[in-house]
C-alpha positions in Angstrom: 101.6 95.7 110.1 99.1 93.3 108.5 96.8 91.5 110.9 97.9 88.1 109.7 101.4 88.7 110.8 100.3 90.0 114.1 98.2 86.7 114.5 101.3 84.5 113.7 103.2 86.5 116.3 100.7 86.3 118.9 100.3 82.5 118.1 104.2 82.1 118.8 103.7 83.8 122.2 100.7 81.7 122.8 103.1 78.6 122.3 105.7 80.0 124.7 103.0 80.6 127.3 102.5 76.7 127.2 106.2 76.4 127.9 106.0 78.6 131.0 103.2 76.6 132.2 105.4 73.4 131.9 108.2 75.2 133.7 105.9 76.4 136.6 105.1 72.5 137.3 108.8 71.9 138.2 109.3 71.6 141.9 112.8 73.2 142.3 111.9 76.6 140.6 112.3 78.6 143.7 112.1 82.4 143.5 111.8 82.3 139.7 108.4 81.0 140.2 107.4 84.7 140.8 108.7 85.9 137.5 107.2 82.9 135.6 103.8 83.8 137.2 104.2 87.3 136.2 105.0 86.5 132.5 102.0 84.2 132.3 99.7 86.8 133.5 101.3 89.5 131.1 100.9 86.9 128.3 97.2 86.4 129.4 96.6 90.1 129.2 98.3 90.4 125.7 96.1 87.4 124.4 93.0 89.0 125.7 93.8 92.3 124.2 94.4 90.5 120.9 91.0 88.9 121.1 89.4 92.2 121.7 91.2 94.1 119.0 90.9 91.3 116.3 87.8 89.3 117.3 87.7 87.7 113.8 91.2 86.4 113.8 91.5 82.9 115.4 94.7 82.0 117.1 94.3 78.1 116.8 
């Protein structure tokens, strides 16, 4: 897979992370809050691994 395609897909994940952050702000989330936090943590790990693997590709 080309690095550019990977960059595009990781950028999509980064955008979805922002949606999860907004969801986390909802007061009526209940037990789902645990799953949302876990998803955000896993996305953060993925984004960090991407930066380490492809330091010259920017996600912005």
